[in-house]
C-alpha positions in Angstrom: -1.6 0.4 41.4 1.7 1.1 39.7 3.1 -2.2 40.9 0.1 -4.1 39.5 0.5 -2.3 36.1 4.2 -3.2 36.0 3.4 -6.8 36.9 0.9 -7.0 34.1 3.3 -5.5 31.6 6.0 -8.0 32.6 3.5 -10.9 32.3 2.3 -9.7 28.9 5.9 -9.3 27.6 7.1 -12.7 29.0 4.0 -14.5 27.5 4.5 -12.8 24.1 8.2 -13.5 24.1 7.6 -17.2 24.7 5.2 -17.3 21.7 7.7 -15.6 19.4 10.8 -17.6 20.4 9.4 -21.1 21.0 6.3 -21.0 18.8 7.1 -18.5 16.1 6.0 -20.9 13.4 2.7 -21.5 15.1 2.1 -17.8 15.5 2.5 -17.2 11.8 0.4 -20.3 10.9 -2.5 -19.2 13.1 -2.4 -15.7 11.6 -2.4 -17.0 8.1 -5.3 -19.4 8.6 -7.5 -17.5 11.0 -8.1 -14.4 8.8 -11.5 -13.6 7.6 -13.1 -11.0 5.4 -13.1 -7.3 6.4 -12.1 -3.9 5.3 -9.6 -1.3 6.4 -7.3 1.0 4.5 -3.7 0.0 4.9 -2.0 3.3 4.1 -2.8 6.9 3.4 -1.7 6.3 -0.2 -4.6 7.5 -2.4 -5.1 5.2 -5.4 -7.6 4.6 -8.2 -7.6 1.9 -10.9 -8.1 1.8 -14.7 -8.0 -0.6 -17.6 -7.7 0.4 -21.3 -8.3 -1.9 -24.2 -6.9 -0.6 -27.5 -8.9 -1.9 -30.5 -8.5 -1.2 -34.3 -10.5 2.1 -34.2 -11.5 2.4 -30.6 -10.1 2.6 -27.1 -12.3 1.3 -24.3 -11.7 2.2 -20.7 -12.9 1.1 -17.3 -12.0 3.6 -14.5 -12.6 2.9 -10.8 -12.3 5.8 -8.4 -12.9 5.6 -4.6 -16.6 6.5 -4.1 -16.0 8.5 -0.9 -13.6 10.8 -2.7 -16.0 11.4 -5.6 -18.7 12.1 -3.0 -16.4 14.6 -1.4 -15.9 16.4 -4.8 -19.4 16.2 -6.1 -21.7 15.7 -3.0 -23.2 12.6 -4.5 -25.0 11.6 -1.2 -27.8 14.2 -1.5 -30.1 12.6 1.1 -27.2 12.3 3.6 -27.8 8.7 4.5 -24.2 7.7 4.2 -24.8 5.7 1.0 -24.6 6.7 -2.6 -27.5 5.3 -4.7 -27.5 4.7 -8.4 -30.1 7.4 -8.7 -27.8 9.9 -7.0 -25.0 8.9 -9.4 -27.2 9.4 -12.4 -28.2 12.8 -11.1 -24.6 13.9 -11.1 -23.8 12.3 -14.5 -23.2 15.5 -16.4 -20.7 16.8 -13.8 -19.0 13.4 -13.6 -18.7 13.1 -17.3 -17.1 16.6 -17.6 -14.6 15.7 -14.8 -13.6 12.4 -16.4 -13.4 13.8 -19.9 -11.1 16.6 -18.7 -8.8 14.5 -16.6 -8.4 11.3 -18.7 -6.7 12.1 -22.0 -6.1 9.6 -24.9 -4.2 10.7 -28.0 -3.9 8.6 -31.2 -1.4 9.7 -33.8 -0.9 13.0 -32.0 -4.7 13.9 -31.9 -6.8 13.8 -28.7 -9.7 11.5 -28.9 -13.2 12.6 -27.7 -14.6 10.3 -25.1 -18.2 9.0 -24.7 -19.4 8.0 -21.2 -21.3 4.7 -21.6 -22.0 3.8 -18.0 -21.7 4.8 -14.3 -22.2 2.4 -11.5 -20.6 1.3 -8.1 -18.1 -1.5 -7.7 -16.5 -3.0 -4.6 -13.0 -4.4 -4.2 -12.1 -7.6 -2.3 -12.3 -5.9 1.0 -15.6 -4.3 0.3 -14.5 -0.7 -0.3 -16.9 1.0 -2.8 -15.7 2.6 -6.0 -17.4 4.6 -8.7 -16.9 2.7 -11.9 -17.0 4.6 -15.2 -17.1 3.0 -18.7 -15.7 5.2 -21.4 -15.3 4.8 -25.2 -12.8 6.7 -27.3 -13.6 6.3 -31.0 -10.9 7.2 -33.5 -11.4 8.6 -37.0 -8.8 6.3 -38.4 -7.0 3.0 -37.5 -5.1 3.4 -34.2 -1.4 3.2 -34.2 0.5 4.5 -31.3 -1.4 6.1 -28.4 -0.5 8.4 -25.5 -2.5 8.3 -22.3 -2.7 10.5 -19.2 -4.9 10.0 -16.1 -5.1 12.8 -13.5 -8.3 11.8 -11.6 -8.3 13.0 -8.0 -5.0 14.8 -8.4 -6.9 18.0 -7.7 -7.9 16.5 -4.3 -4.7 14.7 -3.5 -1.4 15.8 -5.0 0.1 12.3 -4.4 -2.8 10.4 -5.9 -1.9 7.3 -8.0 -3.8 5.6 -10.8 -2.8 2.0 -11.3 -3.5 1.2 -14.9 -3.4 -1.8 -17.3 -3.2 -1.5 -21.1 -4.3 -4.3 -23.4 -3.7 -4.3 -27.1 -4.2 -7.7 -28.9 -2.1 -10.2 -26.9 0.0 -7.5 -25.2 -0.7 -6.4 -21.7 1.2 -3.7 -19.8 0.9 -2.1 -16.4 1.6 1.5 -15.6 1.3 3.9 -12.6 0.0 7.4 -13.4 1.5 9.9 -11.0 2.7 13.5 -11.1 1.1 14.0 -14.5 3.3 11.5 -16.3 2.1 9.9 -19.5 1.9 6.3 -20.9 2.8 5.8 -24.5 2.9 2.8 -26.7 6.2 2.2 -28.6 9.2 -0.2 -28.7 9.0 -3.0 -26.1 12.1 -1.8 -24.4 10.8 1.7 -23.8 7.5 0.3 -22.5 9.4 -2.1 -20.2 11.5 0.7 -18.6 8.5 3.1 -18.3 6.5 0.4 -16.5 9.4 -0.7 -14.3 10.2 2.9 -13.3 6.5 3.7 -12.4 6.3 0.6 -10.1 9.7 1.4 -8.5 8.4 4.9 -7.7 5.2 3.5 -6.4 7.1 1.2 -4.0 9.3 4.0 -2.8 6.3 6.3 -2.1 4.4 3.4 -0.5 7.0 2.8 2.1 7.4 6.6 2.7 3.7 7.0 3.3 3.5 3.8 5.4 4.0 5.5 8.7 3.3 2.3 10.7 6.1 0.5 8.8 8.5 3.4 9.4 7.7 3.5 13.2 8.1 -0.3 13.3 11.6 0.0 11.8 12.5 2.8 14.1 11.4 0.7 17.2 13.4 -2.3 16.0 16.6 -0.3 15.4 16.3 1.8 18.6 17.9 -0.9 20.6 19.8 -2.6 17.8 23.2 -2.2 19.5 25.8 -1.8 16.8 26.0 -1.6 13.0 26.2 -5.4 12.5 23.1 -6.0 14.4 21.3 -3.3 12.6 22.2 -4.9 9.2 21.0 -8.3 10.4 17.7 -6.9 11.7 17.0 -5.0 8.4 17.9 -8.0 6.3 15.6 -10.2 8.3 12.7 -7.8 7.8 13.4 -7.5 4.1 13.5 -11.3 3.5 10.3 -11.8 5.5 8.2 -9.1 3.9 9.4 -9.9 0.4 8.3 -13.5 1.0 4.7 -12.7 2.0 4.4 -9.9 -0.5 5.1 -12.5 -3.2 2.8 -15.1 -1.7 -0.1 -12.5 -1.5 0.4 -11.4 -5.1 0.5 -15.0 -6.3 -2.8 -15.6 -4.6 -1.4 -18.3 -2.3 -2.5 -16.5 0.9 -5.0 -13.6 0.9 -5.6 -12.4 4.5 -8.2 -9.7 5.0 -6.9 -6.2 5.0 -8.3 -5.2 8.3 -6.7 -8.2 10.0 -3.3 -7.5 8.5 -3.5 -3.8 9.6 -4.6 -4.7 13.1 -1.8 -7.2 13.4 0.7 -4.7 12.2 -0.4 -2.3 14.9 0.1 -4.9 17.5 3.6 -5.7 16.2 4.5 -2.0 16.7 3.1 -2.0 20.3 5.0 -5.2 21.1 8.4 -3.8 19.9 7.9 -0.6 21.9 7.0 -2.7 25.0 10.0 -5.0 24.5 12.2 -1.9 24.3 10.8 -0.7 27.7 10.8 -3.9 29.6 13.6 -6.2 28.3 16.9 -5.6 30.1 18.7 -7.0 27.0 17.2 -7.7 23.6 18.7 -10.8 22.1 18.0 -12.5 18.8 15.8 -9.6 17.7 16.2 -10.7 14.1 13.9 -13.7 14.9 11.1 -11.4 16.1 11.7 -9.2 13.2 11.4 -12.0 10.7 8.1 -13.3 12.3 6.6 -9.8 12.3 8.0 -9.0 8.8 5.9 -11.8 7.4 2.8 -9.9 8.6 4.1 -6.5 7.3 4.6 -8.0 3.8 0.8 -8.4 3.5 0.5 -4.7 4.2 2.9 -3.9 1.3 0.8 -6.2 -1.0 -2.5 -4.4 -0.3 -2.0 -1.7 -2.9 -1.2 -4.1 -5.7 -3.9 -6.8 -4.9 -6.7 -4.6 -6.2 -5.1 -4.5 -9.7 -5.6 -8.2 -10.1 -2.5 -8.4 -12.2 -2.3 -11.2 -14.8 0.3 -13.9 -14.1 2.5 -13.1 -17.1 2.7 -9.4 -16.1 3.0 -10.1 -12.4 6.8 -10.9 -12.2 8.1 -7.5 -13.4 5.4 -5.5 -11.5 6.0 -7.4 -8.3 9.8 -7.3 -8.6 10.0 -3.5 -9.4 7.4 -2.6 -6.7 9.4 -4.6 -4.1 12.6 -3.0 -5.4 11.0 0.4 -4.8 10.0 -0.6 -1.3 13.6 -1.8 -0.5 15.1 1.5 -1.9 12.7 3.5 0.3 13.6 1.3 3.3 17.3 1.7 2.7 16.9 5.5 2.5 14.8 5.6 5.7 17.3 3.4 7.6 20.2 5.5 6.3 18.5 8.6 7.7 18.0 6.9 11.1 21.4 5.4 11.3 23.5 8.4 12.2 21.1 9.4 15.0 21.0 5.8 16.4 24.8 5.4 16.3 25.3 8.8 18.0 22.6 8.0 20.6 24.6 4.9 21.7 27.5 7.0 22.7 25.5 9.5 24.8 24.3 9.4 28.4 20.8 10.1 27.2 20.4 6.8 25.4 18.2 5.2 28.1 16.0 8.2 28.5 15.5 8.7 24.8 14.8 5.0 24.3 12.2 5.0 27.1 10.4 8.1 25.9 10.4 7.0 22.2 9.3 3.5 23.0 6.5 4.7 25.2 5.2 6.8 22.2 5.6 3.7 20.0 3.5 1.6 22.3 0.8 4.3 22.5 0.6 4.7 18.7 0.6 1.0 18.2 -2.3 0.5 20.5 -4.1 3.5 19.1 -3.8 2.2 15.6 -5.0 -1.2 16.8 -8.1 0.3 18.3 -8.7 2.4 15.2 -8.4 -0.6 12.9 -10.7 -3.0 14.8 -13.5 -0.7 16.0 
């Protein structure tokens, strides 16, 4: 029985290795062109979305919050049929209005504006995930000059919740990430630029730190990196690859279904763990890393795709978010590096590699099952 299992694992690895070395381009092409619609959350990162339009004497807002989270807070699904109807939403309207009024604050000229809830309905993103969509109006007693905004929805449920927001005033459009009770304010273009850039850098850093599958993939890659030079080449290859597909996804050139991307990421993790276990010597790992990095880039793009960023605002948001991802990745690799270099000098290297790689294979296959079932 054991011999049969070992034979199967060797055949699986040899077949996979042939695809990655001789037909890497075909693998990536097939993945890009074979994706279909579906839905699956890419990361445990909790996010909602909002859009604010600043007019002469009014601020109009559209806020979209994950429906399952609002159901958890307000028990919207009264008949317990695993679906929230419009009637159930209207029944909870007073409680929802109090919640939104309390946690979304708009100030104009130093005075807080009182909101009026105009509509509540459901909305679905590109992958079919349902959101509660609220339309709010903030009338001002005098012409609006500078404004200050703060969005804290779902921070009572998730301390790390993010609200990805867009502000429109005349021809100007700015993006901002609300997190940790920070505030957005209008003002000089330079201040607005740096506030926006910083918010997306922080989002990128936290996205990689909460992307446990990406972290495990990196660890599996570096576990048999053999030397500082090879580690640098592997990390660079991964960075170039995922930066490429992150950009392509955000530009709308290629938009694979989220569940397909996440299932493929899980398989890349299982493959790396299996390669660590079976291969007597891992050569040219950077090629494998590059091919798989293209897939991981779509995972990084998932959190920004829902924002539907305008082309003129895309460059800075995309660049700063990717910069945050890279900063987070460098920190993670920096934390791993001393352990990996120390491990190479010990007699336990083979044992630790086998145990860790077995865990990587198991987690990769578990995540694959979880994401396709």
